[in-house]
C-alpha positions in Angstrom: 80.4 113.9 94.6 79.1 116.0 92.6 76.3 113.6 92.0 75.6 112.6 95.9 75.2 116.8 96.6 73.0 116.8 93.2 71.0 113.3 94.2 70.4 114.6 97.8 69.4 117.9 96.3 66.9 116.7 94.4 65.4 114.2 96.9 65.0 117.5 99.4 63.4 119.2 96.3 60.9 116.2 95.8 60.1 115.9 99.5 59.2 118.6 100.2 57.3 120.0 97.0 56.1 123.5 96.4 52.3 124.0 97.1 50.3 125.4 94.0 48.3 128.8 93.8 44.9 126.8 93.6 45.6 123.9 96.2 43.6 124.9 98.2 40.4 125.9 95.7 41.6 122.2 94.5 41.1 120.7 97.5 37.6 122.4 98.4 36.3 121.1 95.4 37.4 117.3 95.3 35.6 117.3 99.0 32.5 118.6 97.2 32.2 115.5 94.6 32.8 113.5 97.3 30.8 114.2 99.5 27.9 114.8 96.4 28.7 111.1 96.2 28.5 110.0 99.4 25.3 111.4 99.3 23.3 109.7 96.2 26.0 106.5 97.0 23.8 106.8 101.0 19.9 107.4 99.1 20.8 104.7 96.4 21.4 102.0 99.2 18.7 102.8 101.3 16.7 102.4 98.5 18.0 99.0 97.7 17.4 98.5 101.5 13.8 99.6 102.0 13.5 97.5 98.4 14.5 94.1 99.7 13.1 94.3 103.4 9.7 94.6 101.4 10.7 91.6 99.1 12.0 89.7 101.7 8.6 90.4 104.3 6.5 89.5 101.2 8.4 86.2 100.6 7.9 85.5 104.1 3.9 86.3 103.8 3.9 83.3 101.2 5.6 81.2 102.8 3.0 79.9 105.4 5.4 81.5 108.2 3.1 81.7 110.8 1.5 77.4 110.2 5.5 77.3 110.1 5.9 79.0 113.2 2.9 76.8 115.5 4.7 74.2 114.4 7.5 75.2 116.0 5.8 76.2 119.2 4.3 72.5 119.1 7.9 71.3 119.4 9.0 73.3 121.8 6.5 72.1 124.1 7.5 68.5 123.4 11.2 69.4 124.0 10.0 71.3 127.2 8.2 67.9 128.1 11.2 65.5 127.0 13.5 68.0 129.2 10.8 68.0 132.2 11.1 63.6 132.0 15.1 64.1 132.3 15.3 66.1 135.6 12.4 64.0 136.5 14.9 60.8 136.1 18.0 60.5 137.9 19.8 57.6 135.7 21.5 59.6 133.2 22.8 56.5 131.6 19.8 55.5 131.0 18.1 57.9 129.7 20.9 58.4 127.0 21.3 55.2 126.4 17.5 54.5 125.2 14.7 56.2 122.9 14.6 59.7 122.0 16.6 61.6 124.6 19.8 61.0 122.6 18.0 62.6 119.6 17.2 65.7 121.6 20.7 66.1 123.3 22.0 65.9 119.7 19.6 68.5 118.7 20.1 71.0 121.1 24.1 70.8 120.7 23.5 71.4 117.1 21.2 74.2 118.0 24.3 75.9 120.1 26.5 75.1 117.3 24.9 77.4 115.0 24.0 79.7 117.6 27.8 80.5 117.8 28.1 80.1 114.3 25.5 82.9 113.6 27.2 85.2 116.7 30.6 84.6 114.4 29.2 85.3 111.1 27.4 88.5 112.9 30.8 89.7 114.4 32.6 89.7 111.1 30.5 91.8 109.3 
């Protein structure tokens, strides 16, 4: 029975650790170190973001972005005219069965799938 009492007393002593006299100073010193580390990390992450943004902007300028945007706007005009033809025709089965309408529908569904995937990636970040 002495062992059970000893174990209970020992467990109580470990559960209620005595406070050391310099506990407050120790905690303040650790908090200062952690805060200083976060400030340095924030500055480093911010600087890396600025450098990455500059590199990305220069790559966009070099890759003929404006010419590609102009090509995309032409494609949008073609898509709009195709959609107006689809609205004008009452027979959907004929439009889907022949010609380029099938390609446009498949392209639209692919764009929609990419938008859903992008939204999911953004939510996880």
